[in-house]
N, C-alpha and C positions, 0 to 999 in steps of 0.2 A: 574485290568485291563490287557487283553491279552499283552503278551509280544511282541514285535516287529518280532520274527522268526513267529509265528503263523500267524502275519499280512502279511507278505513276503510270507509264504506259502499257504494261500489262494488264491493269484494271482496266484502263479505257478498253481494250479490247473485248474483255472477257466479261464485265459487269454490264448490265442493261443500262444501268444509268450513268453511261461514263463522264459526261462533263460535270458530273458533281461528286464524283468519287475516284479521281485519278490519283491522289497522290497517298491513299491508304495504304500502297504495297510497302511503304516504309516498315508496316509491320509483318511482312511476310517474312518467314524464313529462308535462308539461304538453299536449303532443301527445295522450299514450296517455288522458289524462283527457278531453280535448276529445271525442276518437274514442268513447269510451264514453258520455258524454252525448249525443252524437249518436245512440246506438243504445239506449234506455233498457228495450228488451224483449228479452227470452231467452227460448227454448224448449229443452227439455232432455228428451232421452230416456235411459234408465236401465236396466241390468239388472243383477242381482246373485244369486249362488246361495251357499249354504253347502252344501259335501259333506263328509259324516262320513265316519270311517274305520270304522266298523261301528256294527249297530243302527239308526240313522235312516236314512230316505231324504232327497233332495237337497231345499234349501228355495228354488227359485227365486221371485225377487220381479221384476216389471215396474213401469216407472213413467214417468209423463209429468208435466212441471212448466213452468208459465208464469211468469215473472217480471217485475218492472217497477219502474224507479226513478221516486218522485215527489217532490215538493217538501218534503213533511214526511219522508220515509224511502223504504222500501223493502217490498214484499211479493211472497210467492211463492204460488202454488197449484199443488197437486202430486195426483197419482192415482196409487196404488199397487195392485197386484194379484199375487196369489199363488194358485198351484195344487200343494195339497200333501196328503197322506193321502186322494186322491179327493174332495177338497174345493177351491171356491175362494172368494176372500174379495176384498173391494175396500176400501182406506180411501181417506179424502178428508183431505187435510191442508193448512193454512195457516200459513206462515209471514211475519211480519210484524218488521221492524226501523226503529222509530221513532228520533228525535232526541229525547234526552232533555234534554241541554245542552251547551254545547260541551267537545267531548273526551268527551262519555256518549251512550251508546245502550241499547237493549233488544233481545233476541231473545225474541219471543212464539211460540208453538206452540201449535196446537190440531189433532187428529186425531180422526177418528171412522170407525167400521167397523160393521156390521152381523151380521158373520161373526162366527167363533172364531180365524183364522189372525192376525188383528190384535187389539189392544186395542180395546173397543167405544170407549173414549175414551182419549185421552193429551193431555196439556197440559203445557206448559212455559214457564216465565220465567226470563229470566237478564238481569241488567244489568251493562254492561260501561264501565269507565272508564279513559282513558290516567293515568297516575301519575306520569308525567314520567320522565327519564332513561333514555326506550327501555322503559320496563316500563308493562302494561297488566294491569290485574285485573277478576274479575268475580265475581258471587256470583248463585247461581241453584237452580231446584227444578223437579223433573220429577215427574209421577204417571202412572201407568199402571193401567187398571182394563179388568179380564177380566170374565167373567161370573161366575166363581168365585174371583177373587182380585184384590186391587189392591195396588200399593205405591207409596211415597213416597222420592224419592232428593233428597238435597241436594247440591249441587256448587258449584264456583267454578273459577277459573281464574287461574294467574299466568304472564305471557307476558313476555319479554325479546328485543327485537331487537338483533341485533349484526351490521350491515352487511348482507350479502345474507341472513342466517342469522335465523331464529325458533325460539326455542325454548319449549315451553309445558308446563305441570304444569298435571293435573286431577286433584282427587280427587273420590270418590263417599263418601258416607255414607249408610246405608239402615237405619232403625229399623223394627223389627218384633217382635211380641209374643213371639218366642223369641230375642231379643237384636239387636244392632246389627252389621250387615256392612260392610266397607269395602274400597275400592279404589282404584288410581289408576293413572294413564296417563301418558306423558311422549311429546312429537312433537318432531321436530327439521326442520325445512324449510329447505331451500336454493330461493332463487329465482334465476333467470337473466333478465336483460334487464327484466323488469318481472314484476308479480304475477300474470300467467298463465300463466307458465311455471315449474315448480318440481318439485322431487323433495322427498317427506317419508317419512321414517321413524318409525317407532311402537311404543311397547310398553307394555303394562299386566298388572297383576298383582293378587291380590285375590280376594274374594268379593263379588259384584254380582249386582243380577237379571236374569235370561235370559229375554226373550220370546218368541223365535223356534223354540227346540227342543221346548218343551212346551206348546203352544198346547191349551185355553184357559186354563193356568194361568202363571203368571210366578212363578219359584222363583229363591231366591240361591243360586249355586254357585261353586265355586271355580275361577278358569281363570287362564291366563296366554298371552299370546299377542305376537307380532311380526309387523310390518307393513310394507308399502311400497306408495307410492302418488304420483301425478304429475299433471301436465297440461301439455301443450303446445297450439299452435295449428298445423295443417298448412296451413290457408288462412286469410285475412282473415275475421274474424268467428267462426268454427267452432271449437271447440275439444274435445279429448278427455281424458277424465279416467279413466285405469284405476287400480286399485286391487287388491292381493293381500296375504292374512295368513292365518297358520297361528296356530291356538289349540288349547289343550289345556284341555277342560273337565270338571270332574268329573261323573262320572255319577249321576243323581239316585238310583237303586234301589240305587248301590253306591258308597257312600262312598269314599274313596280311590284308587278307580280312575277312569282318565280316557278321552276320545274325543277323538280328533284331528279339527279342522275347519279345511278349506282354505275360506278366504272369498274369492271372486272377485268383483270389479265394474268396470262400465265405464259411464260416462255420455257423451254426444255432447251440445253445446249449439252453439245458434246467435243471435248477437245480430241484432238489427235496430230 
């Protein structure tokens, strides 16, 4: 039978939130694993929009992604397009999930853009490992560079698998020349039938870098959010993944005052 890593890996390719759901393929049947191996390619279309209660205009982003499972791991190529402030921008991203050891793997990200709605460069690296007794841990770093500013974030995660449930805690630590900011998030996922069908609740709080509200700057702002997301398959090899969250984010020019942000996204993917 397939070892645990490849079960983790298949989820990393085909689930939108790969870094928090890798290991749940333990619950996938042998038939499901065989079916996924027979369809190593995936294409995904996505749309997301941030709607602000005041001050700012909507921030729509469109995406197209191709992913593939290989003998050494998996990779995905993604094109993101934004249209805001009477300006357009395109971002090119690549994610790679190589196997490192039995029960250990990495998530690597590289993104580039020539405009100002996305970071000029974004880089990320995170190492995941099974810890035993249903636990999984990770440690990683993210770096975003705009024309006029840049930021480095340190992160990690601790996940616990409990039957059909997955609980994940993730902190972020962001040093800067004016002090260190911290934030944290928690996610609870309930799986149905297999790892392709789930509902996820999420919450986060703290002070963390924000890249979508004030381009071409990345600034640290206090925020609190609650969200819900999910995935299901309306037909064979086709998957739909909607998500919604509401966030209260501190205003850059009025500390202590907040703006409400409704974040909606939907992706549709097909394996072949």
